[in-house]
N, CA, C and O atoms as a printed pandas DataFrame, in Angstrom:
     atom_number atom_name residue_name chain_id  residue_number  x_coord  y_coord  z_coord
0              1         N          MET        A               1  140.171  101.046   92.827
1              2        CA          MET        A               1  140.421  102.340   92.222
2              3         C          MET        A               1  139.374  102.587   91.153
3              4         O          MET        A               1  139.035  101.691   90.380
4              5         N          PHE        A               2  138.874  103.791   91.117
5              6        CA          PHE        A               2  137.930  104.185   90.079
6              7         C          PHE        A               2  138.613  105.209   89.186
7              8         O          PHE        A               2  139.354  106.069   89.662
8              9         N          LEU        A               3  138.354  105.108   87.888
9             10        CA          LEU        A               3  138.967  106.009   86.922
10            11         C          LEU        A               3  137.891  106.558   86.008
11            12         O          LEU        A               3  137.064  105.801   85.498
12            13         N          ASN        A               4  137.889  107.847   85.796
13            14        CA          ASN        A               4  136.960  108.470   84.870
14            15         C          ASN        A               4  137.331  108.010   83.455
15            16         O          ASN        A               4  138.425  108.299   82.971
16            17         N          ALA        A               5  136.422  107.301   82.806
17            18        CA          ALA        A               5  136.698  106.751   81.476
18            19         C          ALA        A               5  136.993  107.840   80.445
19            20         O          ALA        A               5  137.666  107.583   79.446
20            21         N          ASP        A               6  136.493  109.053   80.685
21            22        CA          ASP        A               6  136.758  110.154   79.755
22            23         C          ASP        A               6  138.222  110.574   79.765
23            24         O          ASP        A               6  138.669  111.282   78.863
24            25         N          LEU        A               7  138.970  110.145   80.772
25            26        CA          LEU        A               7  140.389  110.493   80.851
26            27         C          LEU        A               7  141.286  109.505   80.114
27            28         O          LEU        A               7  142.485  109.745   79.970
28            29         N          ILE        A               8  140.712  108.388   79.644
29            30        CA          ILE        A               8  141.509  107.376   78.950
30            31         C          ILE        A               8  141.686  107.779   77.493
31            32         O          ILE        A               8  140.714  107.978   76.764
32            33         N          GLU        A               9  142.940  107.894   77.085
33            34        CA          GLU        A               9  143.247  108.222   75.694
34            35         C          GLU        A               9  143.408  106.956   74.868
35            36         O          GLU        A               9  142.940  106.882   73.732
36            37         N          SER        A              10  144.083  105.945   75.451
37            38        CA          SER        A              10  144.269  104.694   74.716
38            39         C          SER        A              10  144.412  103.527   75.684
39            40         O          SER        A              10  144.737  103.699   76.858
40            41         N          ILE        A              11  144.156  102.322   75.145
41            42        CA          ILE        A              11  144.298  101.075   75.891
42            43         C          ILE        A              11  145.185  100.164   75.055
43            44         O          ILE        A              11  144.903   99.917   73.883
44            45         N          GLU        A              12  146.265   99.662   75.666
45            46        CA          GLU        A              12  147.202   98.797   74.950
46            47         C          GLU        A              12  147.398   97.486   75.701
47            48         O          GLU        A              12  147.322   97.446   76.929
48            49         N          ALA        A              13  147.650   96.417   74.954
49            50        CA          ALA        A              13  148.063   95.144   75.549
50            51         C          ALA        A              13  149.527   94.962   75.186
51            52         O          ALA        A              13  149.851   94.794   74.011
52            53         N          THR        A              14  150.428   94.991   76.179
53            54        CA          THR        A              14  151.866   95.040   75.882
54            55         C          THR        A              14  152.737   93.964   76.538
55            56         O          THR        A              14  153.926   94.282   76.561
56            57         N          PRO        A              15  152.466   92.837   77.047
57            58        CA          PRO        A              15  151.210   92.096   77.163
58            59         C          PRO        A              15  150.353   92.552   78.329
59            60         O          PRO        A              15  149.175   92.197   78.381
60            61         N          ASP        A              16  150.892   93.330   79.273
61            62        CA          ASP        A              16  150.027   93.891   80.319
62            63         C          ASP        A              16  149.104   94.916   79.680
63            64         O          ASP        A              16  149.428   95.502   78.647
64            65         N          THR        A              17  147.950   95.126   80.304
65            66        CA          THR        A              17  147.040   96.150   79.802
66            67         C          THR        A              17  147.467   97.492   80.380
67            68         O          THR        A              17  147.530   97.666   81.597
68            69         N          VAL        A              18  147.760   98.433   79.495
69            70        CA          VAL        A              18  148.232   99.760   79.897
70            71         C          VAL        A              18  147.229  100.798   79.405
71            72         O          VAL        A              18  146.925  100.884   78.216
72            73         N          LEU        A              19  146.727  101.583   80.353
73            74        CA          LEU        A              19  145.839  102.691   80.016
74            75         C          LEU        A              19  146.683  103.957   79.971
75            76         O          LEU        A              19  147.379  104.282   80.933
76            77         N          THR        A              20  146.619  104.657   78.868
77            78        CA          THR        A              20  147.303  105.943   78.765
78            79         C          THR        A              20  146.238  107.021   78.901
79            80         O          THR        A              20  145.244  107.031   78.175
80            81         N          LEU        A              21  146.467  107.926   79.844
81            82        CA          LEU        A              21  145.500  108.984   80.114
82            83         C          LEU        A              21  145.806  110.217   79.272
83            84         O          LEU        A              21  146.893  110.341   78.708
84            85         N          VAL        A              22  144.846  111.117   79.191
85            86        CA          VAL        A              22  145.005  112.313   78.358
86            87         C          VAL        A              22  146.159  113.192   78.803
87            88         O          VAL        A              22  146.683  113.970   78.007
88            89         N          ASP        A              23  146.568  113.079   80.077
89            90        CA          ASP        A              23  147.687  113.886   80.550
90            91         C          ASP        A              23  149.028  113.157   80.415
91            92         O          ASP        A              23  150.053  113.651   80.885
92            93         N          GLY        A              24  149.021  111.974   79.768
93            94        CA          GLY        A              24  150.253  111.243   79.526
94            95         C          GLY        A              24  150.588  110.187   80.565
95            96         O          GLY        A              24  151.446  109.336   80.330
96            97         N          ARG        A              25  149.917  110.234   81.720
97            98        CA          ARG        A              25  150.170  109.201   82.739
98            99         C          ARG        A              25  149.727  107.848   82.207
99           100         O          ARG        A              25  148.807  107.747   81.395
100          101         N          ARG        A              26  150.405  106.811   82.686
101          102        CA          ARG        A              26  150.086  105.450   82.267
102          103         C          ARG        A              26  149.756  104.619   83.499
103          104         O          ARG        A              26  150.414  104.729   84.534
104          105         N          ILE        A              27  148.727  103.788   83.372
105          106        CA          ILE        A              27  148.297  102.932   84.462
106          107         C          ILE        A              27  148.224  101.502   83.945
107          108         O          ILE        A              27  147.619  101.247   82.903
108          109         N          VAL        A              28  148.839  100.566   84.670
109          110        CA          VAL        A              28  148.772   99.145   84.318
110          111         C          VAL        A              28  147.629   98.537   85.120
111          112         O          VAL        A              28  147.549   98.718   86.335
112          113         N          VAL        A              29  146.740   97.809   84.432
113          114        CA          VAL        A              29  145.598   97.178   85.085
114          115         C          VAL        A              29  145.616   95.680   84.821
115          116         O          VAL        A              29  146.251   95.216   83.874
116          117         N          ALA        A              30  144.913   94.926   85.666
117          118        CA          ALA        A              30  144.906   93.467   85.557
118          119         C          ALA        A              30  143.959   92.962   84.466
119          120         O          ALA        A              30  144.154   91.864   83.945
120          121         N          ASP        A              31  142.942   93.742   84.117
121          122        CA          ASP        A              31  141.938   93.287   83.156
122          123         C          ASP        A              31  142.442   93.386   81.717
123          124         O          ASP        A              31  143.278   94.230   81.395
124          125         N          ASP        A              32  141.920   92.511   80.862
125          126        CA          ASP        A              32  142.230   92.569   79.435
126          127         C          ASP        A              32  141.635   93.835   78.830
127          128         O          ASP        A              32  140.650   94.360   79.349
128          129         N          PRO        A              33  142.216   94.336   77.740
129          130        CA          PRO        A              33  141.684   95.547   77.103
130          131         C          PRO        A              33  140.203   95.421   76.725
131          132         O          PRO        A              33  139.450   96.389   76.830
132          133         N          GLU        A              34  139.792   94.236   76.288
133          134        CA          GLU        A              34  138.399   94.034   75.899
134          135         C          GLU        A              34  137.465   94.211   77.102
135          136         O          GLU        A              34  136.370   94.758   76.968
136          137         N          VAL        A              35  137.902   93.747   78.270
137          138        CA          VAL        A              35  137.099   93.883   79.491
138          139         C          VAL        A              35  136.977   95.357   79.868
139          140         O          VAL        A              35  135.895   95.821   80.226
140          141         N          VAL        A              36  138.070   96.080   79.789
141          142        CA          VAL        A              36  138.040   97.517   80.106
142          143         C          VAL        A              36  137.084   98.235   79.159
143          144         O          VAL        A              36  136.257   99.033   79.599
144          145         N          ALA        A              37  137.193   97.958   77.874
145          146        CA          ALA        A              37  136.330   98.608   76.883
146          147         C          ALA        A              37  134.865   98.235   77.118
147          148         O          ALA        A              37  133.990   99.096   77.029
148          149         N          ASP        A              38  134.590   96.968   77.416
149          150        CA          ASP        A              38  133.210   96.541   77.685
150          151         C          ASP        A              38  132.635   97.255   78.901
151          152         O          ASP        A              38  131.469   97.649   78.893
152          153         N          ARG        A              39  133.438   97.426   79.942
153          154        CA          ARG        A              39  132.960   98.121   81.139
154          155         C          ARG        A              39  132.658   99.584   80.856
155          156         O          ARG        A              39  131.697  100.136   81.392
156          157         N          ILE        A              40  133.470  100.211   80.021
157          158        CA          ILE        A              40  133.214  101.608   79.645
158          159         C          ILE        A              40  131.912  101.704   78.868
159          160         O          ILE        A              40  131.099  102.594   79.116
160          161         N          ILE        A              41  131.714  100.786   77.928
161          162        CA          ILE        A              41  130.482  100.782   77.126
162          163         C          ILE        A              41  129.265  100.567   78.019
163          164         O          ILE        A              41  128.259  101.261   77.869
164          165         N          GLU        A              42  129.343   99.616   78.943
165          166        CA          GLU        A              42  128.229   99.344   79.860
166          167         C          GLU        A              42  127.919  100.565   80.726
167          168         O          GLU        A              42  126.753  100.900   80.934
168          169         N          PHE        A              43  128.955  101.225   81.228
169          170        CA          PHE        A              43  128.741  102.406   82.073
170          171         C          PHE        A              43  128.053  103.512   81.278
171          172         O          PHE        A              43  127.084  104.106   81.751
172          173         N          ARG        A              44  128.544  103.791   80.082
173          174        CA          ARG        A              44  127.956  104.866   79.281
174          175         C          ARG        A              44  126.524  104.538   78.883
175          176         O          ARG        A              44  125.673  105.427   78.834
176          177         N          ALA        A              45  126.253  103.271   78.597
177          178        CA          ALA        A              45  124.882  102.854   78.281
178          179         C          ALA        A              45  123.976  103.065   79.487
179          180         O          ALA        A              45  122.833  103.495   79.335
180          181         N          SER        A              46  124.476  102.767   80.686
181          182        CA          SER        A              46  123.658  102.942   81.891
182          183         C          SER        A              46  123.338  104.413   82.129
183          184         O          SER        A              46  122.259  104.741   82.621
184          185         N          VAL        A              47  124.260  105.292   81.786
185          186        CA          VAL        A              47  124.009  106.729   81.919
186          187         C          VAL        A              47  122.890  107.151   80.968
187          188         O          VAL        A              47  122.007  107.921   81.345
188          189         N          LEU        A              48  122.930  106.648   79.742
189          190        CA          LEU        A              48  121.886  106.985   78.769
190          191         C          LEU        A              48  120.529  106.449   79.198
191          192         O          LEU        A              48  119.516  107.133   79.052
192          193         N          VAL        A              49  120.500  105.229   79.727
193          194        CA          VAL        A              49  119.244  104.640   80.200
194          195         C          VAL        A              49  118.688  105.467   81.355
195          196         O          VAL        A              49  117.490  105.746   81.391
196          197         N          SER        A              50  119.531  105.856   82.287
197          198        CA          SER        A              50  119.085  106.664   83.424
198          199         C          SER        A              50  118.525  108.003   82.952
199          200         O          SER        A              50  117.506  108.467   83.465
200          201         N          ALA        A              51  119.179  108.616   81.991
201          202        CA          ALA        A              51  118.698  109.900   81.468
202          203         C          ALA        A              51  117.348  109.724   80.798
203          204         O          ALA        A              51  116.464  110.563   80.968
204          205         N          ALA        A              52  117.172  108.654   80.040
205          206        CA          ALA        A              52  115.893  108.393   79.378
206          207         C          ALA        A              52  114.797  108.144   80.406
207          208         O          ALA        A              52  113.673  108.619   80.240
208          209         N          GLU        A              53  115.110  107.408   81.458
209          210        CA          GLU        A              53  114.124  107.150   82.515
210          211         C          GLU        A              53  113.714  108.446   83.208
211          212         O          GLU        A              53  112.543  108.628   83.539
212          213         N          MET        A              54  114.653  109.331   83.427
213          214        CA          MET        A              54  114.342  110.609   84.071
214          215         C          MET        A              54  113.444  111.461   83.178
215          216         O          MET        A              54  112.535  112.128   83.673
216          217         N          ARG        A              55  113.689  111.448   81.873
217          218        CA          ARG        A              55  112.859  112.217   80.941
218          219         C          ARG        A              55  111.431  111.683   80.893
219          220         O          ARG        A              55  110.485  112.443   80.688
220          221         N          ASN        A              56  111.281  110.370   81.085
221          222        CA          ASN        A              56  109.974  109.736   80.949
222          223         C          ASN        A              56  109.159  109.720   82.241
223          224         O          ASN        A              56  108.035  109.219   82.240
224          225         N          ARG        A              57  109.681  110.245   83.324
225          226        CA          ARG        A              57  108.928  110.306   84.582
226          227         C          ARG        A              57  107.714  111.214   84.430
227          228         O          ARG        A              57  107.753  112.226   83.729
228          229         N          SER        A              58  106.649  110.830   85.098
229          230        CA          SER        A              58  105.448  111.654   85.020
230          231         C          SER        A              58  105.549  112.903   85.892
231          232         O          SER        A              58  104.891  113.907   85.620
232          233         N          THR        A              59  106.368  112.841   86.934
233          234        CA          THR        A              59  106.574  114.015   87.782
234          235         C          THR        A              59  107.990  114.526   87.575
235          236         O          THR        A              59  108.930  113.733   87.507
236          237         N          PRO        A              60  108.152  115.821   87.476
237          238        CA          PRO        A              60  109.500  116.345   87.276
238          239         C          PRO        A              60  110.388  116.127   88.487
239          240         O          PRO        A              60  109.910  116.059   89.620
240          241         N          VAL        A              61  111.663  116.020   88.241
241          242        CA          VAL        A              61  112.644  115.873   89.322
242          243         C          VAL        A              61  112.713  117.149   90.136
243          244         O          VAL        A              61  112.783  117.108   91.365
244          245         N          ALA        A              62  112.693  118.269   89.460
245          246        CA          ALA        A              62  112.742  119.570   90.129
246          247         C          ALA        A              62  111.893  120.561   89.339
247          248         O          ALA        A              62  111.835  120.508   88.111
248          249         N          THR        A              63  111.256  121.438   90.044
249          250        CA          THR        A              63  110.470  122.477   89.405
250          251         C          THR        A              63  111.244  123.793   89.476
251          252         O          THR        A              63  111.707  124.204   90.540
252          253         N          ILE        A              64  111.369  124.428   88.338
253          254        CA          ILE        A              64  112.078  125.705   88.280
254          255         C          ILE        A              64  111.054  126.821   88.132
255          256         O          ILE        A              64  110.287  126.839   87.170
256          257         N          HIS        A              65  111.040  127.741   89.070
257          258        CA          HIS        A              65  110.121  128.882   89.035
258          259         C          HIS        A              65  110.872  130.102   88.515
259          260         O          HIS        A              65  111.965  130.432   88.975
260          261         N          GLN        A              66  110.255  130.752   87.551
261          262        CA          GLN        A              66  110.899  131.946   87.007
262          263         C          GLN        A              66  110.156  133.173   87.417
263          264         O          GLN        A              66  110.548  134.282   87.053
């Protein structure tokens, strides 16, 4: 299952790890809260790296003609 990290409102260890989403739904996951948080941080960092790489390309991704 994949979950959009932007939908996570909170992460609790109760002792199960429970993700509470912005719409109030709750999901129990097998990973520790620290693992979930680390994966979110890694994903967001990868997005920033990809954006920086795209900006630094010598050829544009797309040309816009006006």
